[in-house]
C-alpha positions as CSV (number, residue, x, y, z in Angstrom):
1,M,4.4,13.2,-19.3
2,P,5.1,12.4,-15.6
3,T,3.0,14.3,-13.1
4,N,4.2,15.6,-9.8
5,H,2.5,12.7,-8.1
6,D,4.5,10.3,-10.3
7,K,7.7,12.0,-9.4
8,N,6.9,11.8,-5.7
9,L,6.2,8.1,-6.0
10,S,9.4,7.4,-7.8
11,A,11.3,9.3,-5.0
12,L,9.9,6.9,-2.4
13,P,12.2,4.1,-1.1
14,D,11.6,0.5,-2.2
15,I,10.4,-0.4,1.3
16,L,7.9,1.9,3.0
17,T,7.0,2.2,6.6
18,L,3.3,1.9,7.7
19,K,3.1,5.7,7.9
20,Q,4.6,6.2,4.4
21,A,2.3,3.6,2.9
22,C,-0.7,5.3,4.6
23,G,0.4,8.6,3.1
24,V,0.6,7.2,-0.4
25,L,-2.7,5.3,-0.2
26,N,-4.4,8.0,1.9
27,C,-5.8,5.6,4.4
28,H,-5.8,4.9,8.1
29,P,-3.0,2.7,9.5
30,N,-5.7,0.3,10.8
31,T,-6.8,-0.3,7.2
32,L,-3.3,-1.5,6.2
33,R,-3.1,-3.6,9.4
34,S,-6.4,-5.2,8.5
35,W,-5.4,-5.8,4.9
36,D,-2.2,-7.4,6.1
37,N,-4.1,-9.7,8.4
38,K,-6.5,-10.7,5.6
39,G,-3.8,-11.1,3.0
40,V,-5.0,-8.2,0.8
41,L,-1.7,-6.2,1.1
42,K,0.9,-8.3,2.8
43,A,3.5,-6.6,4.9
44,M,7.1,-7.6,5.7
45,R,8.0,-7.7,9.4
46,F,11.2,-6.1,10.7
47,G,13.0,-6.0,14.0
48,T,12.2,-7.3,17.4
49,R,8.9,-5.3,17.5
50,K,7.9,-6.9,14.1
51,D,7.1,-3.5,12.6
52,R,5.3,-3.6,9.3
53,R,7.0,-2.5,6.1
54,Y,5.4,-2.5,2.6
55,R,7.0,-3.0,-0.8
56,K,6.6,0.0,-3.0
57,K,5.7,-2.2,-6.0
58,D,2.8,-3.7,-4.0
59,I,1.6,-0.2,-3.1
60,L,1.8,1.0,-6.7
61,K,-0.2,-2.1,-7.8
62,I,-3.0,-1.1,-5.4
63,L,-2.9,2.5,-6.7
64,K,-3.0,1.3,-10.3
65,Q,-6.1,-0.8,-9.6
66,S,-7.8,2.1,-7.8
67,N,-7.0,4.5,-10.7
68,T,-8.7,2.1,-13.1
69,G,-12.0,2.8,-11.4
70,N,-11.8,0.1,-8.7
71,S,-12.5,1.4,-5.2
72,Y,-10.4,0.1,-2.3
73,K,-13.5,-2.0,-1.3
74,A,-13.5,-3.6,-4.7
75,I,-9.8,-4.3,-4.5
76,Y,-10.2,-5.8,-1.1
77,E,-13.0,-8.1,-2.3
78,Q,-11.0,-9.1,-5.4
79,R,-7.9,-10.0,-3.3
80,S,-9.7,-11.7,-0.4
81,K,-11.3,-14.4,-2.7
């Protein structure tokens, strides 16, 4: 049975802003910027300012890994190898 959290995630757009992605992952924007720079969670760049946008499927993949007992630190270490 889907939880409220699942329903909220499905209501998100396919492309998330930095702020939206931080809200879903409950992390600081600098964390996502760092992960992008290190290739852990790659962002797409939009506009002349090159604002970061994140794919919902990539965010959900990170959430799924963290829900299986992996901490964000473990995810970072896995992906940065």
